[in-house]
FIBAMAR-192819 format. One record per residue (C-alpha): x, z, y. Coordinates in nm, 2 decimals. Example, Ala and Ser with C-alpha at 12.3 -4.5 7.8 and 13.67 -1.06 7.14 Angstrom:
2
+--------+--------+--------+
:      x :      z :      y :
+--------+--------+--------+
:   1.23 :   0.78 :  -0.45 :
:   1.37 :   0.71 :  -0.11 :
+--------+--------+--------+
END
This chain:
299
+--------+--------+--------+
:      x :      z :      y :
+--------+--------+--------+
:   0.00 :   0.00 :   0.00 :
:   0.28 :   0.09 :   0.24 :
:   0.46 :  -0.24 :   0.16 :
:   0.13 :  -0.43 :   0.23 :
:   0.10 :  -0.25 :   0.57 :
:   0.45 :  -0.33 :   0.68 :
:   0.42 :  -0.69 :   0.57 :
:   0.09 :  -0.75 :   0.76 :
:   0.12 :  -0.49 :   1.04 :
:   0.10 :  -0.75 :   1.32 :
:  -0.21 :  -0.91 :   1.17 :
:  -0.37 :  -0.56 :   1.13 :
:  -0.29 :  -0.47 :   1.49 :
:  -0.42 :  -0.80 :   1.61 :
:  -0.74 :  -0.74 :   1.41 :
:  -0.79 :  -0.40 :   1.56 :
:  -0.73 :  -0.52 :   1.92 :
:  -0.97 :  -0.81 :   1.86 :
:  -1.24 :  -0.56 :   1.75 :
:  -1.20 :  -0.37 :   2.08 :
:  -1.23 :  -0.68 :   2.29 :
:  -1.52 :  -0.80 :   2.08 :
:  -1.71 :  -0.47 :   2.16 :
:  -1.64 :  -0.52 :   2.53 :
:  -1.80 :  -0.86 :   2.50 :
:  -2.08 :  -0.76 :   2.27 :
:  -2.21 :  -0.47 :   2.49 :
:  -2.28 :  -0.72 :   2.77 :
:  -2.45 :  -0.97 :   2.54 :
:  -2.67 :  -0.69 :   2.39 :
:  -2.80 :  -0.62 :   2.74 :
:  -2.89 :  -0.98 :   2.80 :
:  -2.58 :  -1.03 :   3.03 :
:  -2.40 :  -1.35 :   2.98 :
:  -2.07 :  -1.22 :   3.09 :
:  -1.73 :  -1.35 :   2.98 :
:  -1.53 :  -1.12 :   3.20 :
:  -1.37 :  -0.93 :   2.92 :
:  -1.03 :  -1.11 :   2.97 :
:  -1.03 :  -1.00 :   3.34 :
:  -1.11 :  -0.64 :   3.25 :
:  -0.83 :  -0.64 :   2.99 :
:  -0.59 :  -0.78 :   3.24 :
:  -0.67 :  -0.50 :   3.49 :
:  -0.63 :  -0.23 :   3.22 :
:  -0.30 :  -0.38 :   3.09 :
:  -0.14 :  -0.42 :   3.43 :
:  -0.25 :  -0.08 :   3.54 :
:  -0.08 :   0.08 :   3.24 :
:   0.23 :  -0.14 :   3.27 :
:   0.29 :  -0.07 :   3.64 :
:   0.23 :   0.30 :   3.62 :
:   0.44 :   0.35 :   3.31 :
:   0.74 :   0.14 :   3.40 :
:   0.76 :   0.20 :   3.78 :
:   0.61 :   0.55 :   3.84 :
:   0.67 :   0.73 :   3.51 :
:   0.31 :   0.83 :   3.47 :
:   0.23 :   0.96 :   3.12 :
:   0.10 :   0.68 :   2.89 :
:  -0.23 :   0.85 :   2.79 :
:  -0.32 :   0.91 :   3.16 :
:  -0.25 :   0.54 :   3.25 :
:  -0.47 :   0.42 :   2.97 :
:  -0.76 :   0.63 :   3.10 :
:  -0.69 :   0.52 :   3.45 :
:  -0.69 :   0.16 :   3.34 :
:  -1.03 :   0.20 :   3.16 :
:  -1.17 :   0.37 :   3.47 :
:  -1.04 :   0.11 :   3.71 :
:  -1.18 :  -0.18 :   3.49 :
:  -1.52 :   0.01 :   3.47 :
:  -1.52 :   0.05 :   3.85 :
:  -1.45 :  -0.32 :   3.90 :
:  -1.73 :  -0.40 :   3.65 :
:  -1.96 :  -0.19 :   3.87 :
:  -1.86 :  -0.38 :   4.18 :
:  -1.88 :  -0.71 :   4.00 :
:  -2.23 :  -0.63 :   3.88 :
:  -2.38 :  -0.59 :   4.23 :
:  -2.38 :  -0.96 :   4.31 :
:  -2.39 :  -1.09 :   3.95 :
:  -2.69 :  -0.89 :   3.83 :
:  -2.90 :  -1.13 :   4.03 :
:  -2.78 :  -1.43 :   3.83 :
:  -2.89 :  -1.53 :   3.48 :
:  -2.77 :  -1.75 :   3.20 :
:  -2.51 :  -2.01 :   3.26 :
:  -2.47 :  -1.91 :   3.63 :
:  -2.37 :  -1.56 :   3.52 :
:  -2.12 :  -1.70 :   3.27 :
:  -1.96 :  -1.93 :   3.54 :
:  -1.94 :  -1.65 :   3.79 :
:  -1.77 :  -1.41 :   3.55 :
:  -1.53 :  -1.69 :   3.45 :
:  -1.45 :  -1.73 :   3.82 :
:  -1.38 :  -1.35 :   3.83 :
:  -1.13 :  -1.39 :   3.55 :
:  -0.96 :  -1.67 :   3.74 :
:  -0.95 :  -1.46 :   4.05 :
:  -0.78 :  -1.18 :   3.86 :
:  -0.52 :  -1.41 :   3.71 :
:  -0.45 :  -1.56 :   4.05 :
:  -0.39 :  -1.22 :   4.20 :
:  -0.16 :  -1.13 :   3.91 :
:   0.03 :  -1.46 :   3.95 :
:   0.09 :  -1.45 :   4.32 :
:   0.13 :  -1.07 :   4.36 :
:   0.49 :  -1.09 :   4.25 :
:   0.60 :  -0.77 :   4.43 :
:   0.36 :  -0.56 :   4.22 :
:   0.28 :  -0.77 :   3.91 :
:   0.60 :  -0.96 :   3.86 :
:   0.43 :  -1.30 :   3.91 :
:   0.45 :  -1.55 :   3.64 :
:   0.71 :  -1.36 :   3.45 :
:   0.49 :  -1.05 :   3.43 :
:   0.62 :  -0.70 :   3.35 :
:   0.89 :  -0.64 :   3.09 :
:   1.04 :  -0.34 :   2.91 :
:   0.71 :  -0.17 :   2.86 :
:   0.77 :   0.12 :   2.61 :
:   0.59 :   0.06 :   2.28 :
:   0.39 :   0.38 :   2.26 :
:   0.08 :   0.23 :   2.09 :
:   0.08 :   0.19 :   1.72 :
:  -0.17 :   0.11 :   1.45 :
:  -0.30 :   0.46 :   1.42 :
:  -0.36 :   0.50 :   1.80 :
:  -0.54 :   0.16 :   1.82 :
:  -0.75 :   0.25 :   1.51 :
:  -0.86 :   0.58 :   1.67 :
:  -0.96 :   0.39 :   1.98 :
:  -1.16 :   0.14 :   1.77 :
:  -1.34 :   0.42 :   1.58 :
:  -1.42 :   0.60 :   1.90 :
:  -1.57 :   0.29 :   2.06 :
:  -1.76 :   0.22 :   1.73 :
:  -1.91 :   0.57 :   1.75 :
:  -2.02 :   0.51 :   2.11 :
:  -2.17 :   0.17 :   2.02 :
:  -2.35 :   0.33 :   1.72 :
:  -2.48 :   0.62 :   1.94 :
:  -2.61 :   0.37 :   2.21 :
:  -2.80 :   0.18 :   1.94 :
:  -2.98 :   0.50 :   1.83 :
:  -3.09 :   0.60 :   2.18 :
:  -3.34 :   0.47 :   2.43 :
:  -3.06 :   0.29 :   2.61 :
:  -3.00 :   0.07 :   2.30 :
:  -3.37 :  -0.01 :   2.28 :
:  -3.38 :  -0.11 :   2.64 :
:  -3.07 :  -0.33 :   2.59 :
:  -3.24 :  -0.49 :   2.30 :
:  -3.56 :  -0.55 :   2.50 :
:  -3.36 :  -0.71 :   2.78 :
:  -3.18 :  -0.93 :   2.54 :
:  -3.50 :  -1.05 :   2.37 :
:  -3.74 :  -1.09 :   2.66 :
:  -3.64 :  -0.97 :   3.00 :
:  -3.98 :  -1.03 :   3.16 :
:  -4.16 :  -0.81 :   2.90 :
:  -3.90 :  -0.53 :   2.97 :
:  -3.96 :  -0.56 :   3.34 :
:  -4.34 :  -0.54 :   3.29 :
:  -4.28 :  -0.21 :   3.11 :
:  -4.11 :  -0.06 :   3.41 :
:  -3.74 :  -0.13 :   3.31 :
:  -3.51 :  -0.16 :   3.61 :
:  -3.32 :  -0.47 :   3.50 :
:  -3.05 :  -0.45 :   3.77 :
:  -2.96 :  -0.09 :   3.68 :
:  -2.92 :  -0.16 :   3.31 :
:  -2.72 :  -0.48 :   3.37 :
:  -2.49 :  -0.28 :   3.60 :
:  -2.45 :  -0.02 :   3.32 :
:  -2.36 :  -0.30 :   3.08 :
:  -2.10 :  -0.44 :   3.32 :
:  -1.95 :  -0.09 :   3.36 :
:  -1.93 :  -0.03 :   2.98 :
:  -1.79 :  -0.37 :   2.91 :
:  -1.53 :  -0.32 :   3.18 :
:  -1.43 :   0.03 :   3.06 :
:  -1.39 :  -0.09 :   2.69 :
:  -1.20 :  -0.41 :   2.80 :
:  -0.97 :  -0.21 :   3.02 :
:  -0.91 :   0.05 :   2.74 :
:  -0.79 :  -0.21 :   2.49 :
:  -0.61 :  -0.41 :   2.76 :
:  -0.41 :  -0.09 :   2.83 :
:  -0.34 :  -0.04 :   2.46 :
:  -0.22 :  -0.40 :   2.42 :
:   0.01 :  -0.34 :   2.71 :
:   0.17 :  -0.04 :   2.53 :
:   0.20 :  -0.25 :   2.22 :
:   0.36 :  -0.58 :   2.31 :
:   0.66 :  -0.48 :   2.53 :
:   0.58 :  -0.75 :   2.79 :
:   0.27 :  -0.88 :   2.96 :
:   0.21 :  -1.19 :   3.17 :
:  -0.09 :  -1.35 :   3.33 :
:  -0.11 :  -1.62 :   3.06 :
:  -0.19 :  -1.34 :   2.80 :
:  -0.53 :  -1.30 :   2.97 :
:  -0.62 :  -1.66 :   3.04 :
:  -0.88 :  -1.90 :   2.90 :
:  -0.74 :  -1.86 :   2.54 :
:  -0.84 :  -1.49 :   2.54 :
:  -1.18 :  -1.58 :   2.68 :
:  -1.24 :  -1.82 :   2.39 :
:  -1.10 :  -1.59 :   2.13 :
:  -1.32 :  -1.30 :   2.24 :
:  -1.63 :  -1.52 :   2.25 :
:  -1.54 :  -1.66 :   1.90 :
:  -1.51 :  -1.31 :   1.76 :
:  -1.86 :  -1.22 :   1.88 :
:  -2.02 :  -1.55 :   1.78 :
:  -1.87 :  -1.55 :   1.44 :
:  -1.94 :  -1.19 :   1.37 :
:  -2.27 :  -1.12 :   1.55 :
:  -2.41 :  -1.00 :   1.88 :
:  -2.63 :  -0.70 :   1.79 :
:  -2.47 :  -0.49 :   1.51 :
:  -2.15 :  -0.28 :   1.49 :
:  -2.04 :  -0.49 :   1.19 :
:  -2.05 :  -0.81 :   1.40 :
:  -1.72 :  -0.77 :   1.60 :
:  -1.55 :  -0.63 :   1.29 :
:  -1.64 :  -0.94 :   1.08 :
:  -1.56 :  -1.17 :   1.36 :
:  -1.22 :  -1.02 :   1.42 :
:  -1.15 :  -1.02 :   1.04 :
:  -1.22 :  -1.39 :   1.03 :
:  -1.00 :  -1.46 :   1.33 :
:  -0.72 :  -1.26 :   1.18 :
:  -0.73 :  -1.40 :   0.83 :
:  -0.81 :  -1.76 :   0.91 :
:  -0.47 :  -1.85 :   1.04 :
:  -0.31 :  -1.72 :   0.72 :
:  -0.55 :  -1.92 :   0.50 :
:  -0.51 :  -2.23 :   0.72 :
:  -0.13 :  -2.21 :   0.73 :
:  -0.08 :  -2.54 :   0.54 :
:  -0.30 :  -2.70 :   0.81 :
:  -0.11 :  -2.54 :   1.10 :
:  -0.10 :  -2.87 :   1.30 :
:  -0.48 :  -2.89 :   1.28 :
:  -0.55 :  -2.52 :   1.33 :
:  -0.76 :  -2.56 :   1.65 :
:  -0.97 :  -2.83 :   1.48 :
:  -1.02 :  -2.61 :   1.17 :
:  -1.13 :  -2.32 :   1.39 :
:  -1.37 :  -2.55 :   1.57 :
:  -1.52 :  -2.68 :   1.25 :
:  -1.57 :  -2.33 :   1.11 :
:  -1.73 :  -2.22 :   1.44 :
:  -1.97 :  -2.51 :   1.44 :
:  -2.07 :  -2.44 :   1.07 :
:  -2.13 :  -2.07 :   1.14 :
:  -2.34 :  -2.15 :   1.45 :
:  -2.54 :  -2.41 :   1.26 :
:  -2.60 :  -2.22 :   0.93 :
:  -2.56 :  -1.85 :   1.04 :
:  -2.67 :  -1.84 :   1.40 :
:  -2.68 :  -1.46 :   1.40 :
:  -2.32 :  -1.44 :   1.29 :
:  -2.17 :  -1.34 :   0.96 :
:  -2.18 :  -0.96 :   1.02 :
:  -2.53 :  -0.96 :   1.16 :
:  -2.66 :  -1.17 :   0.87 :
:  -2.51 :  -0.93 :   0.62 :
:  -2.67 :  -0.63 :   0.79 :
:  -3.01 :  -0.82 :   0.82 :
:  -2.99 :  -0.91 :   0.45 :
:  -2.95 :  -0.54 :   0.35 :
:  -3.23 :  -0.44 :   0.58 :
:  -3.46 :  -0.70 :   0.42 :
:  -3.37 :  -0.57 :   0.07 :
:  -3.44 :  -0.21 :   0.18 :
:  -3.77 :  -0.30 :   0.33 :
:  -3.87 :  -0.50 :   0.02 :
:  -3.79 :  -0.20 :  -0.20 :
:  -3.99 :   0.03 :   0.02 :
:  -4.28 :  -0.21 :   0.02 :
:  -4.26 :  -0.24 :  -0.36 :
:  -4.25 :   0.13 :  -0.40 :
:  -4.56 :   0.18 :  -0.19 :
:  -4.77 :  -0.10 :  -0.36 :
:  -4.83 :   0.09 :  -0.69 :
:  -4.93 :   0.40 :  -0.50 :
:  -5.18 :   0.21 :  -0.29 :
:  -5.33 :   0.05 :  -0.61 :
:  -5.36 :   0.39 :  -0.78 :
:  -5.54 :   0.53 :  -0.47 :
:  -5.78 :   0.24 :  -0.48 :
:  -5.85 :   0.29 :  -0.85 :
:  -5.91 :   0.66 :  -0.79 :
:  -6.17 :   0.58 :  -0.52 :
:  -6.35 :   0.33 :  -0.74 :
+--------+--------+--------+
END
């Protein structure tokens, strides 16, 4: 087991980080917010940690918290104008936010290092620390799903007009979704910064936007298992497609199209829904004999 871990440690760590970014994306989609701002939030968290650790000697755990708080605060500010938008307009606006963040990082050389980024970041995050962060976020997501907040998010995702007619303040809950998405993205951006030794603006560009969206689309947008399955597919797929390394983007695209076509809810969500249908069928089958016996007793 230890040999397997050391042989595949980079893949395992990439898998865990992808889960975190996937949850940042998923919480927005669960609330009916078509935001793709996770890459921008991750960049804010990563650079906050890198700058404070390398230049000011702030303890690493404090910088990670500060990075998550900063990204959540920016998510709040971002939500004020964007909560009025819907659908594709929201997606375009959040993509513009990512580009603004990258431009600030690229041209703020005095603080961010410009195109070269920040180097010599101490590697203080390991598999165990990232795993603890993933489990903590999974618990938060699970808790949200079991509360009224989760039910409101589900109502907003399915039919916003109906939720509004029931007295739900759409803007308030969209703002909360932006804040949660920002905090989670900033948290894992900070952990990534403490894992890779060096960060640069290109680490948080369009490629990360596509990867995070792919994780959620492949895995699922409504269940905790969704980002886990999506991240697993994204981590394992390059190894399986190694003989087709030259055509890897095409292979990824084909798999994504097949999943969207035949499993529109995502692999993880489909698995959860299948088990739910089986459980409901067993419950219904168990109740049927009882109802027949009661009818016979009455007759």
